[in-house]
mmCIF file of the N, C-alpha and C atoms, coordinates in Angstrom:
data_MODEL
# 
_entry.id   MODEL 
# 
loop_
_atom_site.group_PDB 
_atom_site.id 
_atom_site.type_symbol 
_atom_site.label_atom_id 
_atom_site.label_alt_id 
_atom_site.label_comp_id 
_atom_site.label_asym_id 
_atom_site.label_entity_id 
_atom_site.label_seq_id 
_atom_site.pdbx_PDB_ins_code 
_atom_site.Cartn_x 
_atom_site.Cartn_y 
_atom_site.Cartn_z 
_atom_site.occupancy 
_atom_site.B_iso_or_equiv 
_atom_site.pdbx_formal_charge 
_atom_site.auth_seq_id 
_atom_site.auth_comp_id 
_atom_site.auth_asym_id 
_atom_site.auth_atom_id 
_atom_site.pdbx_PDB_model_num 
ATOM 1   N N  . UNK A 1 1  ? -15.379 13.911  16.848 1.00 0.00 ? 1  UNK A N  1 
ATOM 2   C CA . UNK A 1 1  ? -16.633 14.045  16.149 1.00 0.00 ? 1  UNK A CA 1 
ATOM 3   C C  . UNK A 1 1  ? -16.429 13.551  14.716 1.00 0.00 ? 1  UNK A C  1 
ATOM 4   N N  . UNK A 1 2  ? -17.293 12.657  14.300 1.00 0.00 ? 2  UNK A N  1 
ATOM 5   C CA . UNK A 1 2  ? -17.195 12.121  12.948 1.00 0.00 ? 2  UNK A CA 1 
ATOM 6   C C  . UNK A 1 2  ? -18.144 12.868  12.030 1.00 0.00 ? 2  UNK A C  1 
ATOM 7   N N  . UNK A 1 3  ? -17.694 13.081  10.806 1.00 0.00 ? 3  UNK A N  1 
ATOM 8   C CA . UNK A 1 3  ? -18.531 13.724  9.804  1.00 0.00 ? 3  UNK A CA 1 
ATOM 9   C C  . UNK A 1 3  ? -18.931 12.685  8.770  1.00 0.00 ? 3  UNK A C  1 
ATOM 10  N N  . UNK A 1 4  ? -20.110 12.842  8.256  1.00 0.00 ? 4  UNK A N  1 
ATOM 11  C CA . UNK A 1 4  ? -20.609 11.930  7.233  1.00 0.00 ? 4  UNK A CA 1 
ATOM 12  C C  . UNK A 1 4  ? -20.963 12.764  6.021  1.00 0.00 ? 4  UNK A C  1 
ATOM 13  N N  . UNK A 1 5  ? -20.550 12.308  4.859  1.00 0.00 ? 5  UNK A N  1 
ATOM 14  C CA . UNK A 1 5  ? -20.848 12.992  3.611  1.00 0.00 ? 5  UNK A CA 1 
ATOM 15  C C  . UNK A 1 5  ? -21.699 12.068  2.763  1.00 0.00 ? 5  UNK A C  1 
ATOM 16  N N  . UNK A 1 6  ? -22.905 12.511  2.422  1.00 0.00 ? 6  UNK A N  1 
ATOM 17  C CA . UNK A 1 6  ? -23.799 11.720  1.593  1.00 0.00 ? 6  UNK A CA 1 
ATOM 18  C C  . UNK A 1 6  ? -23.607 12.156  0.153  1.00 0.00 ? 6  UNK A C  1 
ATOM 19  N N  . UNK A 1 7  ? -23.244 11.209  -0.693 1.00 0.00 ? 7  UNK A N  1 
ATOM 20  C CA . UNK A 1 7  ? -23.002 11.519  -2.099 1.00 0.00 ? 7  UNK A CA 1 
ATOM 21  C C  . UNK A 1 7  ? -24.246 11.215  -2.923 1.00 0.00 ? 7  UNK A C  1 
ATOM 22  N N  . UNK A 1 8  ? -24.636 12.166  -3.725 1.00 0.00 ? 8  UNK A N  1 
ATOM 23  C CA . UNK A 1 8  ? -25.762 11.988  -4.645 1.00 0.00 ? 8  UNK A CA 1 
ATOM 24  C C  . UNK A 1 8  ? -25.189 11.879  -6.046 1.00 0.00 ? 8  UNK A C  1 
ATOM 25  N N  . UNK A 1 9  ? -26.015 11.637  -6.989 1.00 0.00 ? 9  UNK A N  1 
ATOM 26  C CA . UNK A 1 9  ? -25.560 11.443  -8.366 1.00 0.00 ? 9  UNK A CA 1 
ATOM 27  C C  . UNK A 1 9  ? -24.766 12.635  -8.898 1.00 0.00 ? 9  UNK A C  1 
ATOM 28  N N  . UNK A 1 10 ? -25.149 13.835  -8.526 1.00 0.00 ? 10 UNK A N  1 
ATOM 29  C CA . UNK A 1 10 ? -24.488 15.028  -9.064 1.00 0.00 ? 10 UNK A CA 1 
ATOM 30  C C  . UNK A 1 10 ? -23.728 15.776  -7.964 1.00 0.00 ? 10 UNK A C  1 
ATOM 31  N N  . UNK A 1 11 ? -22.928 15.027  -7.213 1.00 0.00 ? 11 UNK A N  1 
ATOM 32  C CA . UNK A 1 11 ? -22.151 15.645  -6.129 1.00 0.00 ? 11 UNK A CA 1 
ATOM 33  C C  . UNK A 1 11 ? -21.038 16.501  -6.710 1.00 0.00 ? 11 UNK A C  1 
ATOM 34  N N  . UNK A 1 12 ? -20.747 17.581  -6.025 1.00 0.00 ? 12 UNK A N  1 
ATOM 35  C CA . UNK A 1 12 ? -19.694 18.471  -6.495 1.00 0.00 ? 12 UNK A CA 1 
ATOM 36  C C  . UNK A 1 12 ? -18.336 17.927  -6.078 1.00 0.00 ? 12 UNK A C  1 
ATOM 37  N N  . UNK A 1 13 ? -17.400 17.952  -6.985 1.00 0.00 ? 13 UNK A N  1 
ATOM 38  C CA . UNK A 1 13 ? -16.059 17.442  -6.718 1.00 0.00 ? 13 UNK A CA 1 
ATOM 39  C C  . UNK A 1 13 ? -15.369 18.292  -5.653 1.00 0.00 ? 13 UNK A C  1 
ATOM 40  N N  . UNK A 1 14 ? -15.564 19.577  -5.671 1.00 0.00 ? 14 UNK A N  1 
ATOM 41  C CA . UNK A 1 14 ? -14.929 20.457  -4.688 1.00 0.00 ? 14 UNK A CA 1 
ATOM 42  C C  . UNK A 1 14 ? -15.396 20.119  -3.272 1.00 0.00 ? 14 UNK A C  1 
ATOM 43  N N  . UNK A 1 15 ? -16.672 19.826  -3.118 1.00 0.00 ? 15 UNK A N  1 
ATOM 44  C CA . UNK A 1 15 ? -17.211 19.495  -1.805 1.00 0.00 ? 15 UNK A CA 1 
ATOM 45  C C  . UNK A 1 15 ? -16.594 18.194  -1.286 1.00 0.00 ? 15 UNK A C  1 
ATOM 46  N N  . UNK A 1 16 ? -16.427 17.233  -2.156 1.00 0.00 ? 16 UNK A N  1 
ATOM 47  C CA . UNK A 1 16 ? -15.820 15.956  -1.786 1.00 0.00 ? 16 UNK A CA 1 
ATOM 48  C C  . UNK A 1 16 ? -14.362 16.152  -1.409 1.00 0.00 ? 16 UNK A C  1 
ATOM 49  N N  . UNK A 1 17 ? -13.612 16.909  -2.199 1.00 0.00 ? 17 UNK A N  1 
ATOM 50  C CA . UNK A 1 17 ? -12.205 17.155  -1.912 1.00 0.00 ? 17 UNK A CA 1 
ATOM 51  C C  . UNK A 1 17 ? -12.034 17.923  -0.608 1.00 0.00 ? 17 UNK A C  1 
ATOM 52  N N  . UNK A 1 18 ? -12.908 18.864  -0.325 1.00 0.00 ? 18 UNK A N  1 
ATOM 53  C CA . UNK A 1 18 ? -12.849 19.634  0.912  1.00 0.00 ? 18 UNK A CA 1 
ATOM 54  C C  . UNK A 1 18 ? -13.090 18.721  2.115  1.00 0.00 ? 18 UNK A C  1 
ATOM 55  N N  . UNK A 1 19 ? -14.068 17.846  2.001  1.00 0.00 ? 19 UNK A N  1 
ATOM 56  C CA . UNK A 1 19 ? -14.370 16.907  3.079  1.00 0.00 ? 19 UNK A CA 1 
ATOM 57  C C  . UNK A 1 19 ? -13.174 15.996  3.347  1.00 0.00 ? 19 UNK A C  1 
ATOM 58  N N  . UNK A 1 20 ? -12.571 15.470  2.301  1.00 0.00 ? 20 UNK A N  1 
ATOM 59  C CA . UNK A 1 20 ? -11.439 14.554  2.459  1.00 0.00 ? 20 UNK A CA 1 
ATOM 60  C C  . UNK A 1 20 ? -10.209 15.265  3.007  1.00 0.00 ? 20 UNK A C  1 
ATOM 61  N N  . UNK A 1 21 ? -10.020 16.519  2.673  1.00 0.00 ? 21 UNK A N  1 
ATOM 62  C CA . UNK A 1 21 ? -8.854  17.246  3.171  1.00 0.00 ? 21 UNK A CA 1 
ATOM 63  C C  . UNK A 1 21 ? -8.984  17.571  4.657  1.00 0.00 ? 21 UNK A C  1 
ATOM 64  N N  . UNK A 1 22 ? -10.215 17.644  5.169  1.00 0.00 ? 22 UNK A N  1 
ATOM 65  C CA . UNK A 1 22 ? -10.434 17.929  6.585  1.00 0.00 ? 22 UNK A CA 1 
ATOM 66  C C  . UNK A 1 22 ? -10.193 16.709  7.462  1.00 0.00 ? 22 UNK A C  1 
ATOM 67  N N  . UNK A 1 23 ? -10.273 15.533  6.899  1.00 0.00 ? 23 UNK A N  1 
ATOM 68  C CA . UNK A 1 23 ? -10.111 14.302  7.675  1.00 0.00 ? 23 UNK A CA 1 
ATOM 69  C C  . UNK A 1 23 ? -8.668  14.145  8.130  1.00 0.00 ? 23 UNK A C  1 
ATOM 70  N N  . UNK A 1 24 ? -8.510  13.725  9.367  1.00 0.00 ? 24 UNK A N  1 
ATOM 71  C CA . UNK A 1 24 ? -7.183  13.477  9.894  1.00 0.00 ? 24 UNK A CA 1 
ATOM 72  C C  . UNK A 1 24 ? -6.879  11.996  9.750  1.00 0.00 ? 24 UNK A C  1 
ATOM 73  N N  . UNK A 1 25 ? -5.670  11.684  9.343  1.00 0.00 ? 25 UNK A N  1 
ATOM 74  C CA . UNK A 1 25 ? -5.266  10.292  9.204  1.00 0.00 ? 25 UNK A CA 1 
ATOM 75  C C  . UNK A 1 25 ? -4.980  9.671   10.559 1.00 0.00 ? 25 UNK A C  1 
ATOM 76  N N  . UNK A 1 26 ? -5.150  8.369   10.643 1.00 0.00 ? 26 UNK A N  1 
ATOM 77  C CA . UNK A 1 26 ? -4.853  7.677   11.891 1.00 0.00 ? 26 UNK A CA 1 
ATOM 78  C C  . UNK A 1 26 ? -3.353  7.523   12.035 1.00 0.00 ? 26 UNK A C  1 
ATOM 79  N N  . UNK A 1 27 ? -2.884  7.623   13.254 1.00 0.00 ? 27 UNK A N  1 
ATOM 80  C CA . UNK A 1 27 ? -1.468  7.449   13.531 1.00 0.00 ? 27 UNK A CA 1 
ATOM 81  C C  . UNK A 1 27 ? -1.158  5.957   13.465 1.00 0.00 ? 27 UNK A C  1 
ATOM 82  N N  . UNK A 1 28 ? -0.177  5.603   12.690 1.00 0.00 ? 28 UNK A N  1 
ATOM 83  C CA . UNK A 1 28 ? 0.165   4.200   12.501 1.00 0.00 ? 28 UNK A CA 1 
ATOM 84  C C  . UNK A 1 28 ? 1.281   3.784   13.452 1.00 0.00 ? 28 UNK A C  1 
ATOM 85  N N  . UNK A 1 29 ? 1.304   2.513   13.777 1.00 0.00 ? 29 UNK A N  1 
ATOM 86  C CA . UNK A 1 29 ? 2.323   1.956   14.648 1.00 0.00 ? 29 UNK A CA 1 
ATOM 87  C C  . UNK A 1 29 ? 3.611   1.776   13.859 1.00 0.00 ? 29 UNK A C  1 
ATOM 88  N N  . UNK A 1 30 ? 4.703   2.294   14.380 1.00 0.00 ? 30 UNK A N  1 
ATOM 89  C CA . UNK A 1 30 ? 6.000   2.200   13.720 1.00 0.00 ? 30 UNK A CA 1 
ATOM 90  C C  . UNK A 1 30 ? 6.793   1.046   14.330 1.00 0.00 ? 30 UNK A C  1 
ATOM 91  N N  . UNK A 1 31 ? 6.702   -0.141  13.715 1.00 0.00 ? 31 UNK A N  1 
ATOM 92  C CA . UNK A 1 31 ? 7.373   -1.329  14.239 1.00 0.00 ? 31 UNK A CA 1 
ATOM 93  C C  . UNK A 1 31 ? 8.887   -1.243  14.058 1.00 0.00 ? 31 UNK A C  1 
ATOM 94  N N  . UNK A 1 32 ? 9.349   -0.517  13.062 1.00 0.00 ? 32 UNK A N  1 
ATOM 95  C CA . UNK A 1 32 ? 10.791  -0.405  12.816 1.00 0.00 ? 32 UNK A CA 1 
ATOM 96  C C  . UNK A 1 32 ? 11.506  0.272   13.991 1.00 0.00 ? 32 UNK A C  1 
ATOM 97  N N  . UNK A 1 33 ? 10.779  1.062   14.737 1.00 0.00 ? 33 UNK A N  1 
ATOM 98  C CA . UNK A 1 33 ? 11.346  1.763   15.881 1.00 0.00 ? 33 UNK A CA 1 
ATOM 99  C C  . UNK A 1 33 ? 11.849  0.780   16.940 1.00 0.00 ? 33 UNK A C  1 
ATOM 100 N N  . UNK A 1 34 ? 11.199  -0.378  17.036 1.00 0.00 ? 34 UNK A N  1 
ATOM 101 C CA . UNK A 1 34 ? 11.544  -1.361  18.048 1.00 0.00 ? 34 UNK A CA 1 
ATOM 102 C C  . UNK A 1 34 ? 12.411  -2.502  17.511 1.00 0.00 ? 34 UNK A C  1 
ATOM 103 N N  . UNK A 1 35 ? 12.772  -2.459  16.269 1.00 0.00 ? 35 UNK A N  1 
ATOM 104 C CA . UNK A 1 35 ? 13.572  -3.519  15.662 1.00 0.00 ? 35 UNK A CA 1 
ATOM 105 C C  . UNK A 1 35 ? 14.942  -3.590  16.337 1.00 0.00 ? 35 UNK A C  1 
ATOM 106 N N  . UNK A 1 36 ? 15.241  -4.760  16.900 1.00 0.00 ? 36 UNK A N  1 
ATOM 107 C CA . UNK A 1 36 ? 16.524  -4.971  17.554 1.00 0.00 ? 36 UNK A CA 1 
ATOM 108 C C  . UNK A 1 36 ? 16.620  -4.358  18.937 1.00 0.00 ? 36 UNK A C  1 
ATOM 109 N N  . UNK A 1 37 ? 15.506  -3.938  19.516 1.00 0.00 ? 37 UNK A N  1 
ATOM 110 C CA . UNK A 1 37 ? 15.530  -3.282  20.810 1.00 0.00 ? 37 UNK A CA 1 
ATOM 111 C C  . UNK A 1 37 ? 15.705  -4.266  21.964 1.00 0.00 ? 37 UNK A C  1 
ATOM 112 N N  . UNK A 1 38 ? 15.314  -5.527  21.751 1.00 0.00 ? 38 UNK A N  1 
ATOM 113 C CA . UNK A 1 38 ? 15.404  -6.529  22.818 1.00 0.00 ? 38 UNK A CA 1 
ATOM 114 C C  . UNK A 1 38 ? 16.527  -7.503  22.480 1.00 0.00 ? 38 UNK A C  1 
ATOM 115 N N  . UNK A 1 39 ? 17.439  -7.664  23.386 1.00 0.00 ? 39 UNK A N  1 
ATOM 116 C CA . UNK A 1 39 ? 18.531  -8.617  23.204 1.00 0.00 ? 39 UNK A CA 1 
ATOM 117 C C  . UNK A 1 39 ? 18.234  -9.837  24.066 1.00 0.00 ? 39 UNK A C  1 
ATOM 118 N N  . UNK A 1 40 ? 18.193  -11.024 23.457 1.00 0.00 ? 40 UNK A N  1 
ATOM 119 C CA . UNK A 1 40 ? 17.900  -12.257 24.192 1.00 0.00 ? 40 UNK A CA 1 
ATOM 120 C C  . UNK A 1 40 ? 19.011  -13.272 23.929 1.00 0.00 ? 40 UNK A C  1 
ATOM 121 N N  . UNK A 1 41 ? 19.259  -14.103 24.916 1.00 0.00 ? 41 UNK A N  1 
ATOM 122 C CA . UNK A 1 41 ? 20.276  -15.139 24.789 1.00 0.00 ? 41 UNK A CA 1 
ATOM 123 C C  . UNK A 1 41 ? 19.678  -16.439 24.242 1.00 0.00 ? 41 UNK A C  1 
ATOM 124 N N  . UNK A 1 42 ? 18.374  -16.630 24.488 1.00 0.00 ? 42 UNK A N  1 
ATOM 125 C CA . UNK A 1 42 ? 17.699  -17.859 24.088 1.00 0.00 ? 42 UNK A CA 1 
ATOM 126 C C  . UNK A 1 42 ? 17.102  -17.700 22.692 1.00 0.00 ? 42 UNK A C  1 
ATOM 127 N N  . UNK A 1 43 ? 16.880  -18.826 22.002 1.00 0.00 ? 43 UNK A N  1 
ATOM 128 C CA . UNK A 1 43 ? 16.288  -18.814 20.676 1.00 0.00 ? 43 UNK A CA 1 
ATOM 129 C C  . UNK A 1 43 ? 14.857  -18.272 20.753 1.00 0.00 ? 43 UNK A C  1 
ATOM 130 N N  . UNK A 1 44 ? 14.468  -17.438 19.813 1.00 0.00 ? 44 UNK A N  1 
ATOM 131 C CA . UNK A 1 44 ? 13.148  -16.812 19.828 1.00 0.00 ? 44 UNK A CA 1 
ATOM 132 C C  . UNK A 1 44 ? 12.025  -17.847 19.736 1.00 0.00 ? 44 UNK A C  1 
ATOM 133 N N  . UNK A 1 45 ? 12.230  -18.927 18.997 1.00 0.00 ? 45 UNK A N  1 
ATOM 134 C CA . UNK A 1 45 ? 11.209  -19.962 18.869 1.00 0.00 ? 45 UNK A CA 1 
ATOM 135 C C  . UNK A 1 45 ? 10.986  -20.685 20.196 1.00 0.00 ? 45 UNK A C  1 
ATOM 136 N N  . UNK A 1 46 ? 12.056  -20.915 20.946 1.00 0.00 ? 46 UNK A N  1 
ATOM 137 C CA . UNK A 1 46 ? 11.949  -21.556 22.262 1.00 0.00 ? 46 UNK A CA 1 
ATOM 138 C C  . UNK A 1 46 ? 11.167  -20.650 23.217 1.00 0.00 ? 46 UNK A C  1 
ATOM 139 N N  . UNK A 1 47 ? 11.444  -19.361 23.178 1.00 0.00 ? 47 UNK A N  1 
ATOM 140 C CA . UNK A 1 47 ? 10.724  -18.402 24.020 1.00 0.00 ? 47 UNK A CA 1 
ATOM 141 C C  . UNK A 1 47 ? 9.242   -18.401 23.656 1.00 0.00 ? 47 UNK A C  1 
ATOM 142 N N  . UNK A 1 48 ? 8.945   -18.405 22.365 1.00 0.00 ? 48 UNK A N  1 
ATOM 143 C CA . UNK A 1 48 ? 7.563   -18.397 21.907 1.00 0.00 ? 48 UNK A CA 1 
ATOM 144 C C  . UNK A 1 48 ? 6.824   -19.649 22.376 1.00 0.00 ? 48 UNK A C  1 
ATOM 145 N N  . UNK A 1 49 ? 7.433   -20.822 22.265 1.00 0.00 ? 49 UNK A N  1 
ATOM 146 C CA . UNK A 1 49 ? 6.805   -22.063 22.714 1.00 0.00 ? 49 UNK A CA 1 
ATOM 147 C C  . UNK A 1 49 ? 6.576   -22.037 24.220 1.00 0.00 ? 49 UNK A C  1 
ATOM 148 N N  . UNK A 1 50 ? 7.533   -21.504 24.959 1.00 0.00 ? 50 UNK A N  1 
ATOM 149 C CA . UNK A 1 50 ? 7.399   -21.400 26.415 1.00 0.00 ? 50 UNK A CA 1 
ATOM 150 C C  . UNK A 1 50 ? 6.216   -20.502 26.791 1.00 0.00 ? 50 UNK A C  1 
ATOM 151 N N  . UNK A 1 51 ? 6.083   -19.368 26.121 1.00 0.00 ? 51 UNK A N  1 
ATOM 152 C CA . UNK A 1 51 ? 4.993   -18.448 26.414 1.00 0.00 ? 51 UNK A CA 1 
ATOM 153 C C  . UNK A 1 51 ? 3.640   -19.057 26.058 1.00 0.00 ? 51 UNK A C  1 
ATOM 154 N N  . UNK A 1 52 ? 3.578   -19.809 24.979 1.00 0.00 ? 52 UNK A N  1 
ATOM 155 C CA . UNK A 1 52 ? 2.322   -20.454 24.591 1.00 0.00 ? 52 UNK A CA 1 
ATOM 156 C C  . UNK A 1 52 ? 1.940   -21.545 25.577 1.00 0.00 ? 52 UNK A C  1 
ATOM 157 N N  . UNK A 1 53 ? 2.904   -22.234 26.148 1.00 0.00 ? 53 UNK A N  1 
ATOM 158 C CA . UNK A 1 53 ? 2.626   -23.302 27.100 1.00 0.00 ? 53 UNK A CA 1 
ATOM 159 C C  . UNK A 1 53 ? 2.116   -22.757 28.427 1.00 0.00 ? 53 UNK A C  1 
ATOM 160 N N  . UNK A 1 54 ? 2.336   -21.472 28.704 1.00 0.00 ? 54 UNK A N  1 
ATOM 161 C CA . UNK A 1 54 ? 1.846   -20.879 29.949 1.00 0.00 ? 54 UNK A CA 1 
ATOM 162 C C  . UNK A 1 54 ? 0.336   -20.841 29.991 1.00 0.00 ? 54 UNK A C  1 
ATOM 163 N N  . UNK A 1 55 ? -0.326  -20.877 28.849 1.00 0.00 ? 55 UNK A N  1 
ATOM 164 C CA . UNK A 1 55 ? -1.784  -20.807 28.790 1.00 0.00 ? 55 UNK A CA 1 
ATOM 165 C C  . UNK A 1 55 ? -2.409  -22.142 29.213 1.00 0.00 ? 55 UNK A C  1 
ATOM 166 N N  . UNK A 1 56 ? -1.661  -23.217 29.143 1.00 0.00 ? 56 UNK A N  1 
ATOM 167 C CA . UNK A 1 56 ? -2.216  -24.546 29.468 1.00 0.00 ? 56 UNK A CA 1 
ATOM 168 C C  . UNK A 1 56 ? -2.123  -24.822 30.941 1.00 0.00 ? 56 UNK A C  1 
# 
């Protein structure tokens, strides 16, 4: 459920801070977790070109 806060000229700072503290942050993708996880014998650029050629 999404909440919407409408700000007027004389909005209370406490109300804004309370609204922002209730929001949950999005879970971010941790790319470092997979760094070095795949071991390949072939050059990465050659693999990339091969995969791109599969679309043709």
